[in-house]
C-alpha positions in Angstrom: 112.0 49.8 37.7 111.3 52.6 36.1 113.7 55.3 37.7 112.4 58.5 38.7 113.4 62.1 37.3 114.7 64.3 40.1 112.8 66.9 41.3 113.6 70.2 43.3 111.7 70.0 46.1 112.9 73.0 47.8 109.9 75.6 47.9 111.0 79.9 47.7 110.0 81.8 50.4 109.0 85.1 49.5 108.5 87.7 52.5 105.8 90.2 51.6 104.8 93.5 52.0 102.2 94.2 49.7 98.8 93.8 49.9 97.4 93.8 46.3 99.5 91.6 44.7 99.6 88.9 42.0 101.2 86.1 43.4 103.4 83.0 41.5 103.0 79.3 42.0 105.1 77.3 43.4 106.1 79.7 45.9 105.4 80.2 50.1 104.0 83.8 49.9 104.4 85.5 53.5 102.7 88.2 55.4 103.0 89.8 58.6 99.9 91.4 60.5 97.6 92.6 57.9 94.2 94.0 57.8 93.4 93.6 54.1 94.9 90.8 51.6 93.6 91.3 48.0 95.6 88.6 45.6 95.4 87.3 41.9 97.5 84.2 41.1 100.2 84.5 38.0 99.7 81.9 34.8 100.9 78.3 36.0 103.5 77.0 34.9 103.0 74.1 32.0 104.2 70.5 33.3 104.1 72.0 37.0 101.1 71.3 40.2 101.3 75.3 40.6 100.2 75.5 43.9 99.6 78.6 45.1 100.6 79.0 49.2 100.0 82.1 51.7 100.4 82.9 55.1 99.1 86.1 57.1 98.2 87.2 60.2 95.0 88.2 61.3 95.3 90.9 64.3 93.4 92.5 66.7 91.2 93.5 64.1 90.3 90.5 61.3 92.2 90.8 58.5 89.9 90.9 55.0 91.2 88.4 52.0 89.9 88.8 48.3 90.8 86.2 46.6 89.1 85.0 42.5 85.5 83.2 42.9 87.0 80.9 40.8 88.4 78.8 43.9 86.0 76.2 44.8 86.7 75.5 48.8 86.9 73.0 51.1 85.4 74.9 54.1 85.3 78.5 53.1 87.6 81.2 54.8 86.3 83.0 57.7 89.0 85.3 59.2 89.6 85.9 62.4 90.8 88.0 64.4 94.5 87.2 66.2 94.8 84.0 64.3 97.8 82.6 61.8 96.2 81.4 58.4 97.7 78.7 55.7 96.1 78.9 52.2 96.6 75.9 50.0 95.2 76.6 46.3 96.0 74.0 43.4 93.8 73.6 40.0 91.2 76.8 41.9 90.7 74.0 44.6 91.6 75.3 47.5 91.5 74.1 51.7 92.3 77.2 54.8 93.9 76.1 57.8 93.5 78.4 61.3 96.1 78.7 63.5 95.7 79.9 67.2 98.4 82.0 68.6 98.6 80.7 71.8 
């Protein structure tokens, strides 16, 4: 067997407050309840998977989400009020999960 290289599987979490921001890859970016979020992506890191990870909560007013138009979605985002969302984007392929507050 060929030994596998040691991999650091710890993903840093950044609690964000800005609503128009460039996010880094391989970091979980977390917002609380927001009505607007505009994201761009920092350059990919050489030799990494470069996952752009996002979590936010949409309150009584549904969050307006703006992302680069180069992303191809498994299911297009349809942000609803009073839900929490998680996004994962790798190689411009995006998935989004919607979670109820109940």
